[in-house]
C-alpha positions as CSV (number, residue, x, y, z in Angstrom):
1,M,-134.2,-83.6,-49.3
2,R,-135.5,-82.4,-52.6
3,T,-135.3,-84.8,-55.6
4,F,-132.5,-83.9,-58.0
5,F,-131.7,-85.5,-61.3
6,R,-128.9,-84.3,-63.6
7,Y,-125.5,-84.9,-65.0
8,A,-123.0,-82.6,-66.5
9,L,-121.9,-82.2,-70.1
10,L,-118.4,-80.8,-70.5
11,I,-118.5,-78.3,-73.3
12,T,-116.9,-75.0,-74.3
13,F,-119.2,-72.4,-75.9
14,L,-119.9,-68.8,-76.7
15,P,-122.3,-67.9,-73.8
16,S,-124.4,-65.6,-76.0
17,L,-125.4,-68.6,-78.1
18,L,-126.8,-70.7,-75.2
19,Y,-127.8,-68.0,-72.8
20,P,-129.2,-65.0,-74.6
21,C,-130.0,-62.0,-72.4
22,Q,-133.7,-62.2,-72.5
23,K,-136.5,-63.3,-70.1
24,D,-137.0,-67.0,-70.3
25,G,-138.6,-67.5,-66.9
26,L,-135.5,-69.4,-65.6
27,L,-133.0,-68.6,-62.9
28,H,-129.4,-68.8,-64.3
29,I,-126.4,-69.1,-62.0
30,F,-122.9,-69.0,-63.5
31,V,-119.9,-69.8,-61.4
32,L,-117.2,-68.4,-63.7
33,N,-113.8,-70.0,-64.2
34,V,-111.5,-67.4,-62.7
35,G,-109.0,-70.0,-61.5
36,Q,-108.1,-69.8,-57.8
37,G,-110.7,-67.3,-56.9
38,D,-114.4,-66.6,-57.1
39,A,-116.9,-64.9,-59.4
40,T,-120.6,-65.7,-59.7
41,L,-123.2,-64.1,-62.0
42,I,-126.9,-64.5,-61.2
43,L,-129.4,-63.8,-63.9
44,A,-132.9,-63.8,-62.3
45,P,-136.1,-65.0,-64.0
46,D,-137.1,-61.3,-64.5
47,N,-133.7,-60.7,-66.1
48,T,-132.3,-58.7,-63.1
49,T,-128.5,-59.3,-62.8
50,F,-126.3,-59.7,-59.8
51,L,-122.5,-60.1,-59.7
52,I,-120.8,-61.7,-56.6
53,D,-117.0,-61.1,-56.6
54,A,-114.9,-61.0,-59.8
55,G,-111.8,-63.1,-59.3
56,D,-108.2,-61.8,-58.9
57,N,-106.5,-58.8,-60.5
58,G,-106.9,-58.9,-64.3
59,L,-109.7,-61.5,-64.3
60,G,-112.4,-58.9,-64.2
61,A,-111.2,-57.6,-67.6
62,S,-110.1,-61.0,-69.1
63,V,-113.0,-63.2,-67.9
64,V,-115.9,-61.5,-66.2
65,L,-116.4,-58.6,-68.6
66,P,-116.2,-60.7,-71.8
67,F,-118.7,-63.1,-70.2
68,L,-121.1,-60.3,-69.4
69,Q,-120.7,-58.8,-72.8
70,G,-121.3,-62.2,-74.5
71,L,-124.6,-62.2,-72.7
72,G,-125.4,-58.7,-73.8
73,I,-125.3,-57.5,-70.1
74,M,-124.2,-53.9,-69.6
75,S,-126.0,-53.3,-66.3
76,L,-126.0,-54.9,-62.9
77,K,-128.6,-54.5,-60.2
78,Y,-126.2,-55.3,-57.4
79,V,-122.5,-56.0,-57.2
80,I,-121.6,-57.8,-54.0
81,A,-118.1,-58.3,-52.6
82,T,-118.1,-61.2,-50.1
83,H,-114.9,-60.0,-48.4
84,Y,-111.6,-58.4,-49.3
85,D,-109.2,-61.1,-50.4
86,S,-107.7,-60.2,-53.8
87,D,-108.9,-63.4,-55.4
88,H,-112.5,-62.2,-54.8
89,I,-112.3,-58.4,-55.3
90,G,-109.2,-58.0,-57.4
91,G,-111.2,-58.0,-60.6
92,L,-114.2,-55.9,-59.4
93,D,-112.7,-52.5,-60.1
94,E,-112.1,-53.6,-63.7
95,V,-115.8,-54.4,-64.0
96,L,-117.0,-51.3,-62.1
97,N,-114.8,-49.0,-64.2
98,V,-116.3,-50.3,-67.4
99,I,-120.0,-50.7,-66.5
100,G,-120.0,-47.7,-64.1
101,S,-123.4,-46.0,-64.4
102,G,-125.1,-49.3,-65.3
103,I,-124.6,-50.5,-61.7
104,E,-127.3,-49.6,-59.2
105,K,-125.7,-50.6,-55.9
106,V,-122.4,-52.1,-54.5
107,Y,-122.7,-54.1,-51.3
108,D,-119.9,-55.4,-49.1
109,K,-119.1,-56.0,-45.4
110,G,-118.2,-52.5,-44.5
111,D,-114.8,-50.7,-44.3
112,A,-111.8,-53.0,-43.9
113,R,-110.5,-52.8,-40.3
114,N,-107.4,-54.9,-40.8
115,S,-104.4,-55.3,-43.1
116,K,-106.7,-55.6,-46.1
117,S,-107.3,-51.9,-46.0
118,S,-103.8,-51.2,-47.3
119,T,-103.9,-53.6,-50.2
120,L,-103.9,-52.4,-53.8
121,A,-106.9,-54.6,-54.6
122,Y,-109.0,-53.0,-51.8
123,R,-108.0,-49.4,-52.6
124,R,-108.8,-49.9,-56.2
125,Y,-112.1,-51.5,-55.3
126,V,-113.2,-48.6,-53.0
127,T,-112.2,-46.0,-55.5
128,A,-114.1,-47.7,-58.3
129,T,-117.3,-48.0,-56.2
130,G,-117.6,-44.3,-55.6
131,N,-120.9,-43.3,-53.8
132,K,-122.7,-46.6,-54.7
133,R,-121.0,-48.6,-52.0
134,S,-122.6,-49.5,-48.6
135,K,-122.6,-52.2,-46.1
136,I,-124.9,-55.0,-47.0
137,P,-128.0,-55.3,-44.6
138,L,-129.1,-58.6,-43.2
139,G,-132.4,-59.8,-44.7
140,Q,-134.0,-59.8,-48.1
141,L,-132.1,-57.8,-50.6
142,Y,-134.3,-58.3,-53.6
143,H,-137.6,-59.9,-54.3
144,N,-139.8,-60.2,-57.4
145,D,-142.6,-62.7,-57.6
146,S,-141.1,-66.1,-56.5
147,F,-137.5,-65.1,-56.7
148,S,-135.4,-63.6,-53.9
149,I,-131.9,-63.0,-52.7
150,T,-131.4,-62.8,-48.9
151,C,-128.3,-61.8,-46.9
152,I,-127.9,-64.5,-44.2
153,A,-124.6,-63.3,-42.6
154,V,-122.1,-60.6,-42.8
155,D,-119.1,-59.7,-40.5
156,G,-120.2,-62.4,-38.0
157,A,-123.8,-61.1,-37.7
158,I,-126.4,-63.8,-38.5
159,L,-130.0,-63.3,-39.6
160,N,-132.4,-64.0,-36.7
161,S,-129.5,-65.2,-34.5
162,T,-126.7,-63.9,-32.3
163,T,-123.5,-62.5,-33.6
164,V,-120.4,-64.6,-33.8
165,P,-117.6,-62.4,-32.3
166,L,-114.7,-61.8,-34.7
167,D,-111.3,-60.4,-34.5
168,A,-110.3,-57.7,-36.9
169,E,-108.1,-60.1,-38.9
170,D,-110.8,-62.7,-39.2
171,E,-111.3,-61.7,-42.9
172,N,-112.7,-65.0,-44.2
173,S,-115.0,-65.4,-41.2
174,A,-116.6,-62.1,-42.0
175,S,-117.7,-63.2,-45.5
176,V,-121.1,-62.3,-46.8
177,V,-123.5,-65.3,-47.0
178,L,-126.4,-65.3,-49.5
179,L,-129.4,-67.5,-50.0
180,V,-130.8,-67.5,-53.5
181,S,-134.4,-68.8,-53.8
182,F,-136.7,-69.4,-56.7
183,K,-140.0,-71.2,-56.1
184,D,-138.9,-74.6,-54.6
185,F,-135.2,-74.2,-55.5
186,A,-132.6,-72.9,-53.0
187,Y,-128.9,-72.1,-53.5
188,Y,-126.3,-71.2,-51.0
189,T,-123.1,-69.1,-51.5
190,G,-120.8,-67.9,-48.7
191,G,-117.5,-66.6,-50.0
192,D,-114.6,-67.9,-47.8
193,L,-116.8,-68.4,-44.7
194,T,-115.1,-70.5,-42.0
195,G,-116.4,-73.4,-39.9
196,G,-113.8,-73.8,-37.2
197,G,-111.2,-75.7,-39.2
198,P,-107.5,-74.9,-38.8
199,S,-105.7,-72.0,-40.5
200,G,-102.0,-72.4,-39.8
201,S,-101.5,-72.8,-36.0
202,K,-104.9,-71.2,-35.3
203,K,-108.5,-72.5,-35.3
204,T,-110.9,-70.4,-37.4
205,R,-114.2,-69.1,-36.1
206,D,-117.2,-71.3,-36.6
207,V,-119.6,-69.0,-38.4
208,E,-120.9,-71.8,-40.7
209,S,-122.9,-73.7,-38.0
210,R,-124.9,-70.7,-37.0
211,A,-125.4,-69.5,-40.6
212,A,-126.5,-72.9,-41.6
213,V,-129.5,-72.8,-39.2
214,A,-130.6,-69.5,-40.7
215,V,-130.3,-71.0,-44.3
216,G,-131.9,-74.4,-43.9
217,D,-132.3,-77.0,-46.6
218,V,-130.9,-76.2,-50.1
219,D,-130.7,-77.9,-53.4
220,A,-127.2,-76.7,-54.4
221,M,-124.4,-74.8,-52.7
222,K,-121.1,-73.3,-53.7
223,L,-118.5,-74.7,-51.3
224,N,-117.0,-72.1,-48.9
225,H,-113.3,-71.1,-49.4
226,H,-112.7,-73.2,-52.5
227,G,-112.9,-76.4,-50.4
228,S,-110.4,-75.3,-47.8
229,I,-109.9,-77.3,-44.6
230,T,-111.1,-74.1,-42.7
231,S,-114.6,-74.6,-44.0
232,T,-117.5,-76.9,-44.8
233,N,-117.9,-78.5,-41.4
234,S,-120.3,-81.4,-40.8
235,T,-123.0,-79.1,-39.3
236,L,-123.2,-77.1,-42.5
237,L,-123.6,-80.2,-44.6
238,N,-126.1,-81.8,-42.3
239,V,-128.3,-78.7,-42.1
240,L,-128.1,-77.6,-45.7
241,R,-128.4,-81.1,-47.0
242,P,-127.3,-80.2,-50.6
243,E,-127.7,-82.7,-53.5
244,V,-124.9,-81.0,-55.4
245,V,-121.9,-78.8,-54.5
246,L,-120.0,-76.5,-56.8
247,I,-116.3,-75.6,-56.2
248,S,-114.5,-72.6,-57.7
249,I,-110.9,-73.8,-57.9
250,G,-107.7,-73.3,-59.8
251,N,-104.8,-75.4,-61.0
252,G,-101.2,-74.6,-60.3
253,G,-99.8,-71.4,-58.9
254,K,-100.6,-70.7,-55.2
255,N,-103.0,-73.6,-55.0
256,Q,-100.3,-76.0,-56.1
257,S,-97.5,-74.5,-53.9
258,G,-99.5,-73.9,-50.7
259,F,-103.3,-74.3,-50.6
260,H,-103.9,-77.7,-52.1
261,H,-107.7,-76.9,-52.6
262,P,-110.0,-78.7,-52.4
263,S,-108.6,-80.2,-49.2
264,Q,-108.7,-84.0,-48.8
265,E,-110.5,-83.6,-45.4
266,V,-113.4,-81.7,-47.0
267,L,-113.6,-84.0,-50.0
268,A,-113.7,-87.0,-47.6
269,R,-116.6,-85.4,-45.8
270,L,-118.4,-84.8,-49.1
271,F,-117.8,-88.4,-50.3
272,A,-119.2,-89.7,-47.0
273,F,-122.2,-87.4,-47.0
274,K,-125.4,-89.4,-47.7
275,G,-127.6,-87.9,-50.4
276,L,-124.9,-86.0,-52.2
277,Q,-125.4,-86.5,-55.9
278,A,-122.4,-84.7,-57.5
279,I,-119.5,-82.4,-57.0
280,Y,-118.9,-79.9,-59.7
281,Q,-115.5,-78.2,-60.0
282,T,-114.4,-75.5,-62.4
283,N,-111.0,-77.2,-62.5
284,L,-109.3,-80.2,-61.1
285,G,-107.5,-78.3,-58.3
286,E,-104.5,-79.5,-56.3
287,S,-105.7,-81.9,-53.7
288,L,-103.0,-84.4,-52.6
289,R,-105.2,-87.3,-51.8
290,N,-105.4,-90.5,-54.0
291,Y,-109.1,-91.0,-54.6
292,S,-110.8,-94.2,-55.5
293,A,-112.7,-94.6,-58.7
294,E,-115.9,-95.1,-56.6
295,D,-115.4,-91.7,-54.9
296,Y,-114.7,-90.0,-58.2
297,K,-118.0,-91.0,-59.7
298,L,-119.4,-88.0,-57.8
299,V,-116.9,-85.6,-59.4
300,R,-117.4,-83.6,-62.6
301,I,-114.5,-81.4,-63.8
302,A,-115.6,-78.7,-66.1
303,N,-112.3,-77.1,-67.0
304,G,-114.4,-74.0,-67.4
305,H,-117.5,-72.3,-66.2
306,L,-120.3,-74.0,-64.2
307,K,-123.8,-73.1,-65.5
308,L,-126.8,-73.9,-63.4
309,E,-130.3,-73.2,-64.6
310,T,-133.7,-74.0,-62.9
311,D,-137.4,-73.4,-63.4
312,G,-137.8,-73.5,-59.7
313,A,-138.5,-77.2,-59.5
314,S,-135.9,-79.3,-61.3
315,Y,-132.5,-77.9,-62.4
316,A,-129.6,-78.6,-64.7
317,I,-125.9,-78.0,-64.7
318,N,-123.7,-77.6,-67.8
319,G,-126.2,-78.5,-70.3
320,E,-127.9,-81.8,-69.3
321,T,-131.4,-81.4,-67.9
322,F,-133.8,-83.8,-66.2
323,P,-137.0,-81.8,-65.8
324,D,-138.7,-83.8,-63.1
325,D,-138.5,-87.0,-61.0
326,Q,-140.3,-89.0,-63.8
327,H,-137.1,-89.1,-65.9
328,S,-136.8,-92.1,-68.1
329,I,-134.7,-95.2,-67.5
330,R,-132.7,-94.1,-70.6
331,S,-131.9,-90.7,-69.0
332,A,-130.9,-92.4,-65.7
333,T,-128.7,-94.8,-67.5
334,S,-127.0,-91.9,-69.4
335,A,-126.2,-90.2,-66.1
336,L,-124.7,-93.4,-64.7
337,T,-122.6,-93.9,-67.8
338,Y,-121.4,-90.3,-67.6
339,A,-120.4,-90.7,-64.0
340,A,-118.5,-93.9,-64.7
341,S,-116.7,-92.2,-67.6
342,Q,-115.6,-89.4,-65.2
343,A,-114.1,-92.0,-62.8
344,I,-112.1,-93.6,-65.6
345,K,-111.0,-90.3,-67.0
346,Y,-109.8,-88.5,-63.8
347,A,-108.8,-91.2,-61.3
348,P,-105.4,-91.7,-63.0
349,L,-104.7,-88.0,-62.8
350,I,-105.5,-88.0,-59.1
351,A,-103.4,-91.1,-58.4
352,K,-100.3,-89.2,-59.6
353,R,-100.7,-86.5,-57.0
C-alpha cells in the first residue's frame, strides 16, 4: 500500500482563487457537492478537462457550470455519463447546452434498454449530446506523458476479463468504471456499480469483484453508489486497498426518507478495513448508525466540494498537503489533532440519528 499523509481543512472558497485554470503540473480531481448525486471534474496535469456526471436536474446549471466558469473552463475533452439515473445525468444537458461546441466527445454505456429510456432526464441528455455521443470503449481513453484515464468496465464488460451477464434493468450494475492514473498515483471511480449487496428483495450483480482485479491497488477511490448497501464489497476493498475514500452524499430529501446513505454496513466495513486513513464526505448523509468517537476519527465532513490534488507521488485533500513520507512530527501531530476535533464535532450529531 502506498504511503499517504494528509488531513482535510474544511473551507469555503471561490474556486478561481485557489485553482486557476493554468498548467501547474498537478492532477486535480474535484468531487462536486451536488447533494444526493454525483459530479466529478478532472483537470489533468496538461490542463485537459474531463467531466463525469453532473448531478440531478437543475444542478448542472446551479453547481457544475458555475464551478467550471469559476475555473475559467469553457471546454471539456470528454464528458462521461456513468449510467442513466437522474442524480447522475439530470444536470448533464444543462452543461452540454451551454458549453456545446467546446465539448469534444460524450461517452456513456450505450442506448438505454430499460425504463430509463423514457425518463425526462435521459431524453434531455440524449438530445443535448447530438452527434458527439458514443458508447465508451474498454481500455485507455486518454494518455499524455504520465497521465491516463482508462475505462475498466461498462455494461458488465470488464477490461481483460469475462463479461458479467446483466439484465436490462440492472442499471447500476452497468455503470462505467474508470481508473485515473498519474505517475505513482491511482484513483478509482465507478458510478453506482454494484457488488452483490441487496436492493429491496433482490440481490444485485457482483460486478465490483471482477472490476477490482482489473484495477488493482489505488491510493484513493470514490465510493460506489454513495455508500449504498448494494456496493463496496470486501473484495473491492481488499484488492484496491485505498488509503482514503470519498463519498458524494446528500442530506435530507430522498436520502433521509429512504436511502440512508452511506449505509451502516458499508461504513462498518470501512471502519474495520486495515490501512484506511480517512473517509471524506461531501455532506454528513443520513446513516442511522450510532458511531463511536474512535470510528469517527476517520471521517471528514466537508459540507461542500472535495478537492484532491497530486503531483503523482503524494497528494492532498481540501487544502492540507504532506508532500512526502518525511513529514515532520509537527505535521503529524496537526493531523491527529484535526482527526480528534472531527470526532468531537460530529459524534453528537450521529448519536441523535
